[in-house]
VOGU-3710 file (C-alpha; in Angstrom, 3 decimals, decimal comma):
1> qavkkaepem> 0,136/-0,168/0,103  2,618/2,367/0,617  4,503/1,820/-2,799  1,760/1,992/-4,438  0,603/5,555/-2,830  3,861/6,572/-3,472  4,591/5,601/-6,999  0,534/4,385/-7,929  2,250/2,807/-11,391  4,807/0,855/-9,531
11> hihafsplei> 4,568/-2,984/-10,459  5,112/-5,146/-7,137  6,882/-8,578/-7,864  6,964/-9,723/-4,007  6,487/-13,033/-1,614  7,673/-16,166/-2,348  5,371/-18,964/-1,968  6,684/-19,648/1,168  5,918/-16,219/2,501  2,472/-15,927/1,201
21> wqgaaslnig> 1,740/-19,376/2,835  2,949/-18,043/6,411  1,152/-14,692/5,787  -2,095/-16,689/5,292  -1,225/-19,200/8,364  -0,403/-16,067/10,626  -3,413/-14,202/9,883  -5,523/-17,882/9,941  -7,319/-16,913/7,178  -7,104/-18,950/3,446
31> ldeflsrlkq> -4,619/-18,476/0,637  -6,950/-16,982/-1,367  -8,329/-14,308/0,883  -4,774/-13,310/1,668  -3,814/-13,435/-1,711  -6,745/-11,112/-2,401  -5,682/-8,701/0,038  -2,208/-8,551/-1,259  -3,450/-7,924/-4,852  -6,042/-5,616/-3,807
41> aglatlpgta> -3,568/-3,897/-2,014  -0,841/-3,653/-5,318  0,884/-6,915/-5,596  1,643/-8,018/-9,048  3,459/-10,887/-9,927  5,080/-13,521/-7,426  8,390/-14,967/-7,820  9,044/-18,429/-8,213  11,323/-18,645/-5,402  11,472/-20,969/-2,331
51> aevlhdevrd> 11,281/-24,037/-5,073  14,236/-25,596/-4,693  13,858/-28,934/-5,636  9,781/-29,601/-5,873  10,785/-33,604/-4,612  10,047/-34,049/-1,061  12,949/-36,232/-0,712  14,965/-33,460/-1,373  13,217/-31,036/0,590  13,184/-32,990/3,725
61> ilcsdkinvq> 16,931/-32,854/3,778  17,723/-29,476/2,886  14,920/-26,972/3,715  13,007/-29,190/6,272  11,921/-25,522/7,531  10,264/-24,569/4,064  7,297/-25,565/2,844  6,402/-28,833/1,262  6,118/-29,675/-2,611  2,065/-29,276/-2,468
71> qwlavmeaah> 1,721/-26,286/-0,400  4,273/-24,590/-3,110  1,977/-26,164/-5,928  -1,327/-24,403/-4,191  0,248/-21,360/-3,092  1,475/-21,313/-7,258  -2,221/-22,344/-8,189  -4,536/-20,405/-5,686  -1,883/-16,912/-7,275  -2,740/-17,388/-10,716
81> aqgirstati> -6,372/-18,498/-10,053  -7,059/-14,954/-9,245  -4,616/-13,446/-11,960  -1,114/-13,075/-10,220  1,165/-14,245/-12,757  4,288/-15,918/-10,979  8,335/-16,892/-12,393  9,340/-20,723/-11,336  12,691/-21,604/-10,620  14,703/-24,634/-9,888
91> mfghvdnyqh> 17,982/-24,215/-7,191  19,733/-27,531/-8,392  22,844/-29,548/-7,421  23,150/-30,105/-3,695  21,826/-33,122/-2,115  19,845/-34,088/-4,957  19,771/-36,296/-8,593  18,878/-36,113/-11,920  15,697/-38,171/-10,956  14,441/-35,171/-8,899
101> waahlvavrd> 15,326/-32,682/-11,359  12,561/-34,098/-13,797  10,172/-34,698/-11,610  10,848/-30,801/-10,585  10,249/-29,933/-14,333  6,880/-32,017/-14,786  5,428/-30,517/-11,750  5,813/-27,398/-12,973  4,502/-28,601/-16,609  1,764/-30,053/-15,113
111> lqaktggfte> 0,726/-26,926/-13,179  1,486/-24,768/-15,827  -0,570/-27,083/-18,321  -4,036/-26,373/-15,935  -3,315/-22,572/-14,683  -1,071/-20,912/-17,103  0,570/-18,368/-14,703  4,177/-19,036/-15,329  6,011/-16,637/-16,937  9,488/-18,426/-17,437
121> fvplpfvaea> 11,522/-21,241/-15,627  14,783/-20,019/-13,817  17,693/-22,916/-13,465  19,583/-22,209/-10,477  22,829/-23,796/-10,487  23,823/-24,035/-6,388  26,576/-22,204/-5,364  28,130/-24,088/-2,449  31,505/-22,218/-1,673  30,081/-20,455/1,617
131> spvyikgear> 26,675/-22,417/2,375  26,180/-24,052/5,433  25,137/-27,307/4,010  28,251/-27,859/1,360  30,476/-26,540/4,406  29,188/-29,498/6,965  29,898/-31,671/4,214  26,175/-32,784/3,962  26,134/-31,424/-0,326  28,199/-31,573/-3,494
141> kgptlresil> 29,924/-28,300/-4,735  26,862/-27,475/-6,985  26,171/-28,723/-10,465  29,046/-28,869/-12,973  28,785/-26,158/-15,963  27,894/-28,934/-18,605  25,128/-30,028/-16,055  24,067/-26,314/-15,410  23,613/-25,800/-19,503  21,883/-29,063/-20,022
151> mhavarislf> 19,351/-28,247/-17,454  18,537/-24,918/-19,444  18,319/-27,436/-22,178  16,390/-30,001/-21,298  13,978/-27,269/-19,285  13,504/-25,744/-22,960  12,640/-29,287/-24,404  10,387/-30,147/-21,536  8,775/-27,524/-21,154  7,860/-26,395/-24,912
161> gyidniqasw> 4,542/-25,734/-25,649  4,262/-24,547/-21,754  6,252/-21,591/-20,618  7,988/-19,777/-23,433  10,538/-18,297/-21,443  14,467/-20,107/-19,929  15,748/-17,578/-18,143  19,732/-17,903/-17,559  20,845/-16,092/-14,185  24,082/-14,037/-14,926
171> vklgeqgaal> 24,199/-14,080/-10,878  24,522/-17,796/-10,409  26,807/-18,421/-13,806  28,864/-15,968/-14,820  28,826/-13,446/-18,115  30,241/-16,326/-20,193  28,161/-19,328/-18,492  25,049/-16,980/-19,534  26,046/-16,813/-22,667  26,321/-20,579/-22,936
181> alqagandlg> 22,692/-20,883/-21,907  21,763/-18,829/-24,256  22,711/-20,930/-26,716  21,845/-23,735/-25,350  17,842/-23,049/-24,392  17,557/-19,887/-23,186  16,078/-16,807/-24,473  16,304/-14,560/-21,256  18,538/-13,007/-18,796  18,168/-11,728/-15,745
191> gtlmnesitr> 17,585/-8,056/-14,517  19,921/-5,517/-13,074  19,661/-6,432/-9,416  20,501/-4,174/-7,200  23,227/-4,913/-4,794  22,482/-8,574/-4,747  23,886/-10,508/-1,413  22,332/-13,888/-1,506  24,758/-15,620/-4,169  27,739/-13,053/-3,590
201> sagaehgeel> 27,088/-14,685/0,503  27,096/-18,206/-0,492  30,553/-17,292/-2,389  29,881/-16,614/-5,900  31,502/-13,861/-7,452  28,570/-12,287/-9,700  26,145/-10,537/-8,514  26,017/-7,068/-7,428  25,419/-5,527/-10,746  25,746/-5,844/-14,591
211> tienleaiit> 24,664/-2,795/-16,549  22,483/-3,287/-19,502  25,466/-2,370/-21,978  27,005/-5,311/-20,635  23,640/-7,627/-20,924  23,518/-6,302/-24,610  27,379/-7,872/-24,927  26,602/-11,052/-23,703  23,279/-11,354/-26,253  25,281/-10,114/-29,362
221> qvkrqpqmrn> 28,312/-11,865/-28,857  25,803/-14,973/-29,026  24,634/-13,507/-32,197  20,899/-12,853/-30,743  19,312/-9,422/-30,602  18,686/-7,568/-27,519  15,256/-6,281/-26,511  14,279/-5,177/-23,309  11,246/-6,430/-21,376  8,816/-5,777/-18,196
231> tlyqsvpeqr> 7,884/-8,163/-15,630  5,480/-9,551/-17,902  7,320/-9,841/-21,161  5,967/-6,969/-22,815  7,722/-4,374/-24,449  9,137/-1,521/-22,560  8,639/2,286/-23,594  11,583/4,521/-25,252  11,217/7,023/-21,999  11,561/3,951/-19,891
241> qqlardaqal> 14,380/2,084/-21,630  16,480/5,824/-21,533  15,498/6,255/-17,815  17,236/2,753/-17,059  20,070/3,467/-19,501  20,770/6,903/-17,401  20,591/5,190/-13,986  23,732/6,183/-11,854  26,161/3,051/-10,287  25,095/1,309/-7,578
251> tpivltppek> 27,334/2,242/-4,130  29,324/-1,185/-3,396  28,291/-3,326/-0,738  30,095/-4,518/1,689  29,599/-8,390/2,713  30,641/-9,809/6,150  32,709/-12,894/5,488  31,289/-16,403/6,138  31,545/-17,695/9,694  34,584/-20,728/10,262
261> gyekkpllkp> 34,640/-23,828/12,115  32,435/-25,973/10,696  33,537/-29,487/11,026  34,158/-30,593/7,334  32,657/-33,501/7,020  32,821/-36,661/4,099  32,055/-34,821/0,789  28,493/-37,231/0,300  27,518/-40,515/1,735  28,900/-43,220/-0,455
271> gnsldprdiv> 26,213/-44,117/-3,459  25,081/-40,451/-3,681  27,893/-38,859/-5,606  27,204/-37,814/-9,566  28,974/-38,209/-12,248  28,577/-35,651/-14,853  28,722/-38,806/-17,742  25,499/-40,280/-16,665  23,865/-37,089/-17,770  20,148/-38,239/-18,961
281> ta> 20,042/-36,355/-22,518  16,766/-36,017/-25,091
//
């Protein structure tokens, strides 16, 4: 309400399914009523985060304190029913395997076939370096580059006809990784994030800021045509594009170094390691 009062035309993209579920529970009301209140207050779209991998076998290990698969899907279905569209993500390469990834893609595709509410699918490679679950030896060191590129390609194939946009996250992949993804099924790059800290706190070197010029360079080097879009993949007026190009650089942020002292355990339990050569191809 405060944002819409200050800037009535501002598009508000906020609240993961976890936050929606918790908000409704805190107020002791149903999902439909809570989402309706948010929409009336000005909410336009939801981020598809807190998805991690949509398989409860993985979630019981990785994020047992978050919502389960059916709860995540229920929030998205309820939001789509009210005309609140959303993204869909997968964060992969930790305690999961290829069967889990396939189950996630099928769950997203099935819901999209029912609602048509997802605007894009965003693969997010797990950044391990300073992640507690990795430091404690309970997860592997993220997916290989080959696996990350194949995830974009397989997502394009499996979601074809359902979700048009596959987004490459330059925050996770870096500029050259994003360029490779654009040649393997992705047609979209994430926006110019303002002082991103989550991925960098986990040990990544990317994410603080990428200018429009940088993004256009990534796109043109693979012989694609850059086009600025809004959250709903609509064209952006020239005036808004120019304002974006004229924006000043962000003030650098200072990140607190991760805590040391976790007991280092074997990386994965025997039998759980994943060989990149075992990738299932379409």
